[in-house]
PAPAPA-112092 format. One line per field, with one value per residue (C-alpha): x, y, z. Coordinates in nm, 2 decimals, decimal comma, padded with zeros to 4 digits. Layout:
<nodes>
east	[X_...]
north	[Y_...]
up	[Z_...]
</nodes>
This chain:
<nodes>
east	[27,84_27,66_27,81_27,75_27,85_27,84_27,82_27,75_27,63_27,26_27,03_26,66_26,46_26,15_26,22_26,43_26,54_26,91_27,19_27,53_27,62_27,95_27,92_27,92_27,75_27,44_27,27_27,31_27,16_27,07_27,02_26,90_26,53_26,58_26,74_26,86_26,87_27,05_26,97_27,18_27,01_27,10_26,80_26,79_26,49_26,47_26,25_26,15_26,34_25,96_25,78_26,04_26,00_25,63_25,65_25,88_25,76_25,97_25,76_25,73_25,58_25,37_25,21_25,29_24,99_24,68_24,92_24,84_25,06_25,12_25,32_25,21_25,28_25,20_25,45_25,71_25,95_25,86_26,26_26,37_26,72_26,88_27,16_27,33_27,21_27,36_27,35_27,28_27,21_26,86_26,76_26,85_26,95_26,82_26,92_26,75_26,82_26,51_26,53_26,78_26,50_26,64_26,44_26,47_26,36_26,37_26,48_26,21_25,99_26,12_26,16_25,78_25,67_25,88_25,69_26,00_26,03_25,75_25,88_25,64_25,28_25,07_24,73_24,82_24,49_24,52_24,51_24,59_24,45_24,07_23,96_23,63_23,41_23,08_22,87_23,12_23,22_22,93_23,10_23,34_23,22_23,42_23,33_23,46_23,33_23,16_23,34_23,66_23,57_23,48_23,71_24,06_24,12_24,31_23,96_23,80_24,10_24,04_23,65_23,76_24,00_23,77_23,61_23,89_24,22_24,57_24,88_25,16_25,43_25,44_25,08_24,81_24,48_24,12_23,91_23,56_23,39_23,18_23,18_22,99_23,04_22,89_22,77_22,62_22,35_22,02_21,94_21,92_22,18_22,42_22,41_22,45_22,76_22,90_22,81_23,03_23,30_23,39_23,26_23,01_22,65_22,52_22,23_22,00_21,65_21,57_21,71_22,05_22,04_21,77_21,51_21,21_20,98_20,78_20,52_20,57_20,74_20,93_20,81_21,08_21,03_21,27_20,98_20,77_20,76_20,83_21,14_21,42_21,66_22,05_22,11_22,33_22,17_22,13_22,24_22,03_22,30_22,58_22,83_22,66_22,70_23,03_22,91_22,61_22,50_22,20_22,12_21,75_21,62_21,29_21,14_20,82_20,72_20,93_21,13_21,31_21,69_21,98_22,12_22,47_22,65_23,01_22,95_23,37_23,31_22,99_23,17_23,48_23,27_23,11_23,35_23,51_23,18_23,07_23,34_23,08_22,82_23,07_23,22_22,84_22,75_23,10_23,02_22,63_22,50_22,21_21,98_21,83_21,60_21,45_21,10_20,87_20,81_20,68_20,96_21,20_21,30_21,69_21,87_22,27_22,49_22,60_22,22_22,36_22,63_22,75_22,69_23,03_23,25_23,69_23,96_24,02_24,43_24,42_24,14_24,07_23,67_23,63_23,26_22,93_22,65_22,33_21,96_21,71_21,39_21,55_21,61_21,45_21,36_21,65_21,53_21,91_22,01_22,07_21,88_22,14_22,24_21,85_21,96_22,31_22,22_21,92_22,14_22,43_22,16_22,02_22,36_22,46_22,12_22,21_22,49_22,42_22,11_22,33_22,33_22,70_22,71_22,43_22,51_22,22_22,24_21,96_21,95_21,96_21,94_22,25_22,46_22,55_22,64_22,83_22,96_23,05_22,80_23,03_23,13_22,86_22,47_22,21_21,86_21,61_21,36_20,98_20,88_20,56_20,52_20,66_21,04_21,25_21,53_21,82_22,12_22,32_22,48_22,88_23,01_23,28_23,57_23,51_23,54_23,87_24,01_23,93_24,09_24,40_24,47_24,42_24,68_24,92_25,19_25,08_25,47_25,41_25,03_25,21_25,45_25,21_25,06]
north	[04,74_04,69_04,81_04,59_04,73_04,52_04,59_04,32_03,97_04,04_03,74_03,86_03,80_03,59_03,48_03,17_03,41_03,50_03,71_03,69_04,04_03,98_03,77_03,95_03,72_03,67_03,94_03,96_04,11_03,90_04,04_04,39_04,21_04,02_04,08_03,76_03,73_03,44_03,33_03,15_02,85_02,85_02,93_03,21_03,43_03,60_03,89_04,06_04,47_04,60_04,44_04,57_04,90_04,89_04,83_05,06_05,19_05,51_05,77_05,89_05,59_05,44_05,65_05,57_05,62_05,50_05,23_05,29_05,31_05,66_05,58_05,57_05,22_05,30_05,59_05,33_05,23_04,88_04,80_04,97_04,83_04,90_05,08_04,98_04,70_04,73_04,46_04,62_04,52_04,52_04,48_04,59_04,90_04,97_05,27_05,24_05,36_05,58_05,92_05,78_05,65_05,49_05,21_04,99_04,64_04,49_04,12_03,98_04,20_04,03_03,66_03,67_03,82_03,60_03,45_03,29_03,03_03,10_03,05_03,20_03,03_03,38_03,15_03,03_03,05_03,28_03,15_02,78_02,51_02,49_02,18_02,10_01,99_01,80_01,77_01,61_02,00_02,07_02,08_02,28_02,55_02,87_03,19_03,50_03,73_04,09_04,26_04,15_04,20_04,58_04,69_04,61_04,50_04,17_04,06_04,15_03,93_03,66_03,67_03,69_03,43_03,19_03,23_03,23_03,14_03,31_03,19_03,22_03,05_02,70_02,71_02,58_02,73_02,63_02,74_02,71_02,97_03,04_03,18_03,26_03,61_03,60_03,84_04,05_04,32_04,23_04,54_04,57_04,88_04,70_04,39_04,64_04,80_04,47_04,42_04,76_04,65_04,45_04,64_04,87_04,66_04,54_04,69_04,43_04,45_04,32_04,67_04,70_04,59_04,35_04,35_04,13_03,85_03,57_03,81_03,78_04,14_04,01_03,77_03,50_03,17_03,35_03,54_03,32_02,98_02,74_02,45_02,56_02,30_02,36_02,63_02,94_03,31_03,53_03,26_03,53_03,76_03,81_03,85_03,60_03,76_03,68_03,70_03,65_03,75_03,64_03,76_03,60_03,89_03,73_03,40_03,29_02,93_02,63_02,50_02,76_02,55_02,72_02,45_02,48_02,20_02,28_02,32_02,23_01,92_01,81_01,87_01,66_01,36_01,41_01,39_01,07_00,90_01,02_01,18_01,20_01,41_01,68_01,73_01,77_01,99_02,20_02,24_02,27_02,59_02,65_02,98_03,11_03,43_03,60_03,78_03,76_04,12_04,32_04,57_04,27_04,08_03,96_03,72_03,69_03,79_03,52_03,38_03,05_02,92_02,55_02,49_02,37_02,69_02,63_02,87_02,88_02,88_02,65_02,45_02,47_02,49_02,86_02,89_02,67_02,83_02,66_02,73_02,48_02,66_02,98_02,76_02,87_02,65_02,38_02,46_02,50_02,12_01,93_01,59_01,39_01,61_01,58_01,21_01,34_01,64_01,54_01,22_01,48_01,66_01,35_01,25_01,59_01,58_01,30_01,41_01,76_01,56_01,31_01,36_01,32_01,65_01,82_02,06_02,14_02,50_02,69_03,06_03,26_03,62_03,76_03,49_03,62_03,34_03,51_03,27_03,22_03,30_03,11_02,82_02,71_02,62_02,70_02,62_02,61_02,38_02,51_02,69_02,84_03,17_03,50_03,52_03,85_03,82_04,08_04,09_04,18_04,08_04,19_04,19_03,90_04,15_04,38_04,14_03,99_04,32_04,40_04,04_04,12_04,44_04,35_04,03_04,16_04,49_04,70_04,70_04,30_04,37_04,65_04,36_04,14_04,42]
up	[-06,16_-05,81_-05,46_-05,16_-04,83_-04,49_-04,11_-03,83_-03,81_-03,77_-03,60_-03,62_-03,29_-03,32_-03,63_-03,80_-04,06_-04,08_-04,28_-04,22_-04,39_-04,36_-04,65_-04,94_-05,16_-04,92_-05,15_-05,52_-05,84_-06,12_-06,53_-06,31_-06,27_-05,95_-05,58_-05,43_-05,09_-04,91_-04,53_-04,30_-04,36_-04,71_-04,84_-05,12_-05,18_-05,51_-05,54_-05,88_-05,88_-05,95_-05,70_-05,43_-05,55_-05,56_-05,19_-05,06_-04,72_-04,68_-04,58_-04,92_-05,07_-04,77_-04,47_-04,13_-03,94_-04,22_-04,34_-04,67_-05,00_-05,16_-05,40_-05,77_-05,90_-06,26_-06,24_-06,18_-06,45_-06,53_-06,61_-06,30_-06,17_-05,87_-05,85_-05,50_-05,28_-04,94_-04,66_-04,28_-03,95_-03,97_-04,38_-04,72_-04,83_-05,22_-05,43_-05,75_-06,06_-06,11_-05,92_-05,72_-05,46_-05,15_-05,03_-04,69_-04,66_-04,29_-04,30_-04,12_-04,36_-04,62_-04,46_-04,39_-04,75_-04,93_-05,26_-05,43_-05,22_-05,01_-04,63_-04,39_-04,47_-04,50_-04,52_-04,17_-03,97_-03,70_-03,37_-03,26_-03,43_-03,31_-03,06_-03,15_-02,86_-02,81_-02,45_-02,27_-02,21_-02,05_-01,68_-01,80_-01,96_-02,09_-01,87_-01,79_-01,54_-01,65_-01,40_-01,56_-01,92_-01,88_-01,64_-01,79_-02,18_-02,07_-01,89_-02,26_-02,44_-02,22_-02,33_-02,74_-02,63_-02,55_-02,88_-03,11_-02,95_-02,89_-02,96_-02,67_-02,74_-02,70_-02,52_-02,69_-02,52_-02,64_-02,90_-02,81_-03,04_-02,75_-02,44_-02,13_-01,91_-01,55_-01,33_-01,55_-01,45_-01,56_-01,79_-02,17_-02,10_-01,92_-02,19_-02,51_-02,31_-02,29_-02,68_-02,72_-02,58_-02,88_-03,15_-03,25_-03,30_-03,67_-03,77_-03,96_-04,07_-03,72_-03,54_-03,34_-03,03_-02,96_-02,69_-02,75_-02,67_-02,84_-02,98_-03,35_-03,37_-03,71_-03,88_-03,80_-03,61_-03,31_-03,24_-03,14_-02,82_-03,09_-03,10_-03,29_-03,44_-03,45_-03,75_-03,81_-03,83_-04,09_-04,39_-04,61_-04,59_-04,81_-04,53_-04,19_-03,87_-03,73_-03,34_-03,19_-02,78_-02,62_-02,23_-02,07_-01,92_-01,76_-01,83_-01,61_-01,79_-01,86_-02,11_-02,37_-02,32_-02,51_-02,76_-02,88_-03,13_-03,28_-03,67_-03,69_-03,51_-03,70_-03,99_-03,94_-03,82_-04,17_-04,32_-04,18_-04,19_-04,57_-04,75_-05,02_-04,85_-04,68_-05,05_-05,20_-04,91_-05,00_-05,36_-05,44_-05,33_-05,11_-05,18_-04,88_-04,77_-04,56_-04,65_-04,28_-04,27_-04,56_-04,60_-04,61_-04,92_-04,84_-05,07_-05,07_-05,36_-05,47_-05,43_-05,31_-05,12_-04,98_-04,65_-04,57_-04,73_-04,71_-04,75_-05,10_-05,08_-04,76_-04,83_-04,47_-04,33_-04,20_-04,21_-04,19_-04,32_-04,19_-04,13_-04,33_-04,24_-04,43_-04,76_-05,09_-05,37_-05,45_-05,89_-05,94_-05,91_-06,23_-06,19_-06,07_-05,85_-05,64_-05,46_-05,38_-05,21_-04,97_-04,93_-04,76_-04,64_-04,44_-04,34_-04,20_-04,01_-03,87_-03,71_-03,62_-03,40_-03,24_-02,86_-02,82_-03,01_-02,84_-02,57_-02,36_-02,12_-01,95_-01,99_-01,66_-01,61_-01,52_-01,75_-02,15_-02,37_-02,71_-02,99_-03,32_-03,55_-03,83_-03,67_-03,40_-03,45_-03,18_-03,10_-02,81_-02,69_-02,70_-02,40_-02,20_-02,03_-02,06_-02,19_-02,25_-02,41_-02,53_-02,74_-03,04_-03,38_-03,42_-03,75_-03,86_-03,94_-03,67_-03,41_-03,58_-03,60_-03,21_-03,12_-03,34_-03,14_-02,78_-02,87_-03,13_-03,11_-03,39_-03,49_-03,56_-03,72_-03,96_-04,08_-04,22_-04,43]
</nodes>
């Protein structure tokens, strides 16, 4: 016998999920193995009993500070059953037949994590849909002030929202994948502190925070005065860096203009014009390496990764990974793949080098550029004279973490887990 208790009608603020708890049939137990919960719109969510017990968030089963589970999954009887199920004003209370353990499941949490059926898509990309761009945005570039970023979290959020975006009610804010910061003191110290406003700096074989000139201090063309085509950095890492920052401290010569290309915009064009090439570059893995320094021989694991990388569930493009200069020998292809690969590569290059997609800017001391290395390709024109740059890398996960905590309450973040 299962006992259902009622209270008052509960409407879930900020969530379409509603439960009429005056109706005793809103919750039921089927064959002891599943709990059914009917929402006001008539949809019924079905939860396995074991799944519910395994996801109990009471203080005994879940650490409220670390957000880590304490329950020992392997000591829960596989045939565990609800003893009582109670509809309350805030959620579902269940007393289990094993040790009379009591669990509470908020309606918002149950609705968000319903899997049979899925009500809220857990794989929706964060932020608003990305708005891709070409060089038509040159007259209205995303920019914030150094003062705003350094003096308040609001300013920091504005800076990161230029790169990611913030879902704010019905307002769609542009997501550029890059942003400038103006009024930055022309020192390495100030630039480093700016980078650390986001997160700690990622150490690589180039060091942590860089301060470099074209002296071939490392075996990489970035440390020369040569022109560089549009590329993403660290294709040879298993996890390419997330953000990249540049600040020009001094230049007494000519040239050295900065190139930015929206990789997602170029991928969209490639898919429209050459769908078979898009498919090829999404499937064929590219080996990469960094071996310019005597003490360095970096290759990623897996060894080969496509240029266009997609979320395995949504199939949305999430990462462009392209640096033709760092490409290793393509000896893994089948004979019939050779022409298909090079045809796709040439189609990709044609889109990447289309004048309309090239955003050229001139670096200036005091104006910092930061961009998403998983989306934006960058390059430069050749230059003369002495050119001193500084900058840093930030991990993808750390920068996204900072963005989330700036824009979402701790309660909302915890509910997503």
